[in-house]
C-alpha positions in Angstrom: -26.6 -6.1 -29.9 -25.8 -9.6 -28.6 -28.7 -11.2 -25.9 -27.1 -11.5 -23.1 -29.3 -13.8 -20.4 -27.6 -12.5 -16.3 -28.7 -14.8 -13.1 -29.7 -13.5 -10.8 -31.1 -9.7 -11.8 -29.9 -8.5 -9.0 -27.8 -9.3 -6.3 -27.5 -9.9 -2.4 -24.2 -10.4 -1.5 -21.9 -8.8 -3.7 -21.6 -5.4 -5.1 -22.3 -5.9 -8.7 -25.1 -5.1 -11.5 -26.0 -6.9 -14.0 -26.4 -4.7 -16.9 -23.7 -3.8 -16.7 -22.1 -7.4 -16.7 -24.1 -8.0 -19.7 -22.7 -5.0 -21.7 -19.3 -6.2 -20.9 -20.5 -10.0 -21.9 -22.0 -8.5 -25.2 -18.2 -6.8 -25.3 -16.2 -9.6 -25.3 -18.9 -11.4 -27.8 -18.6 -9.0 -29.9 -14.9 -8.4 -30.8 -14.7 -13.0 -30.8 -17.5 -12.8 -33.3 -19.9 -14.1 -31.5 -22.7 -13.3 -32.3 -25.6 -15.8 -30.4 -27.3 -14.6 -27.5 -25.4 -16.0 -24.6 -26.7 -16.8 -20.7 -24.7 -16.3 -18.0 -25.1 -18.2 -14.9 -23.7 -16.4 -11.6 -22.6 -18.4 -8.3 -22.7 -14.6 -6.1 -21.7 -16.9 -2.8 -18.9 -18.4 -4.2 -15.8 -16.2 -4.0 -14.0 -19.0 -5.9 -13.2 -17.9 -9.3 -14.3 -21.1 -10.9 -15.8 -21.5 -14.2 -17.1 -23.6 -16.8 -19.4 -24.1 -20.3 -22.3 -25.2 -19.9 -24.0 -25.2 -23.2 -21.9 -25.0 -26.7 -25.5 -24.8 -28.2 -27.2 -22.7 -26.6 -24.5 -20.8 -25.4 -24.8 -21.0 -21.4 -22.0 -20.6 -19.1 -21.9 -20.5 -15.3 -18.9 -18.8 -12.5 -18.3 -18.1 -9.5 -19.2 -14.7 -8.1 -15.5 -14.7 -7.8 -14.8 -15.1 -11.2 -16.2 -11.8 -12.1 -15.0 -9.9 -8.9 -12.0 -7.1 -8.4 -8.9 -8.2 -7.1 -7.9 -5.3 -5.5 -11.8 -4.3 -3.9 -13.3 -7.9 -2.7 -16.9 -8.1 -3.9 -16.9 -5.4 -5.8 -17.5 -6.3 -9.9 -14.3 -6.5 -11.9 -14.2 -5.7 -16.1 -10.7 -6.6 -16.7 -11.4 -10.1 -15.3 -15.0 -10.6 -16.7 -13.3 -9.9 -19.8 -10.3 -12.7 -19.1 -12.9 -15.1 -17.5 -15.8 -14.7 -20.1 -12.7 -14.5 -23.0 -11.6 -18.0 -22.1 -15.5 -19.5 -22.0 -16.5 -18.0 -25.6 -12.5 -18.8 -27.3 -13.8 -22.1 -26.0 -17.0 -22.5 -27.7 -15.1 -20.9 -31.0 -12.6 -23.7 -30.7 -15.1 -26.8 -30.1 -16.7 -25.5 -33.2 -13.8 -25.3 -35.7 -13.5 -28.5 -35.6 -9.7 -27.9 -35.3 -11.0 -29.4 -31.8 -13.3 -32.3 -32.7 -10.4 -34.5 -31.3 -10.4 -32.8 -28.1 -11.4 -34.8 -24.5 -15.0 -33.1 -22.8 -13.8 -30.3 -20.8 -15.1 -33.0 -17.3 -12.1 -34.7 -18.3 -9.5 -32.5 -19.1 -7.4 -32.7 -16.7 -4.8 -29.7 -15.4 -2.5 -29.8 -17.3 -4.1 -29.3 -20.7 -7.2 -27.0 -19.7 -3.6 -24.7 -18.5 -2.3 -25.7 -22.2 -5.7 -24.6 -23.6 -5.5 -21.6 -21.3 -2.4 -20.2 -22.3 -3.2 -20.5 -25.9 -6.4 -18.4 -25.6 -5.3 -15.8 -23.2 -2.8 -15.1 -25.6 -5.1 -14.3 -27.8 -7.6 -12.4 -26.2 -4.6 -9.9 -25.2 -3.7 -10.0 -29.0 -6.6 -8.3 -29.1 -7.3 -6.2 -26.7 -9.2 -8.2 -24.0 -6.9 -9.6 -21.8 -2.8 -10.8 -20.3 -1.4 -11.3 -17.9 1.4 -13.5 -19.6 3.5 -13.9 -16.1 0.9 -15.3 -14.4 -0.5 -17.9 -17.0 3.4 -18.4 -17.3 3.8 -19.7 -14.0 0.4 -21.0 -13.4 1.9 -23.5 -17.4 4.6 -23.8 -15.8 3.4 -25.5 -12.6 1.7 -28.1 -14.6 4.4 -28.4 -16.4 8.2 -28.2 -15.0 10.4 -24.6 -14.3 12.5 -26.1 -17.9 13.6 -24.3 -21.0 11.4 -27.2 -22.9 8.1 -25.9 -21.0 8.7 -21.9 -21.8 9.2 -22.7 -25.0 5.4 -24.6 -25.3 4.4 -21.3 -23.3 5.9 -18.6 -25.8 4.7 -21.5 -29.1 1.1 -21.5 -27.3 0.6 -17.6 -26.8 1.9 -16.5 -30.0 -0.3 -18.8 -31.9 -3.1 -17.7 -33.4 -5.3 -21.7 -34.6 -4.2 -24.4 -33.3 -5.3 -27.7 -33.0 -6.2 -29.9 -30.0 -3.6 -32.3 -31.5 -1.1 -29.5 -31.2 -1.8 -28.0 -28.3 -1.6 -31.5 -26.4 1.0 -32.4 -28.6 3.0 -29.2 -26.4 1.8 -30.2 -23.6 2.6 -33.8 -23.3 6.2 -32.4 -24.7 7.0 -31.2 -21.1 5.4 -33.8 -19.4 7.2 -36.6 -20.3 
């Protein structure tokens, strides 16, 4: 089993269990073919849903506590939301390591439209392997950044349904909606 280090090891503000979180992260990693140690730092004080990759090698991830929360039960752990959040982060790691994303800007240089397009591509792939979904939610987010047009909807469909796009292809689809 993949070694997952969850920090903190115990929680005071949310009803999370580090061991359970580690199991869910390991499950996602295994399904995506990641077979190396992962560190996950959680800011339990924040109800927001932000997440980021602190290091690609070794894999070190950071999330707000809200990124792992059950949206129906505040302050309680949500396995489905965790699969979505961790799956998107790990796919970003895998994409950047693939060689297809060598020309992608650093994460802190991506604009919201670029993040939205990459997330659509990632979540579509997660849905196909049974780890995510929420197509309507992602379509709405994509439209907010790219416009409520037939062109944007066609770009969304291509991003959602494609298996291994390169950064150049994702950027082309994203920019094509905004011009």
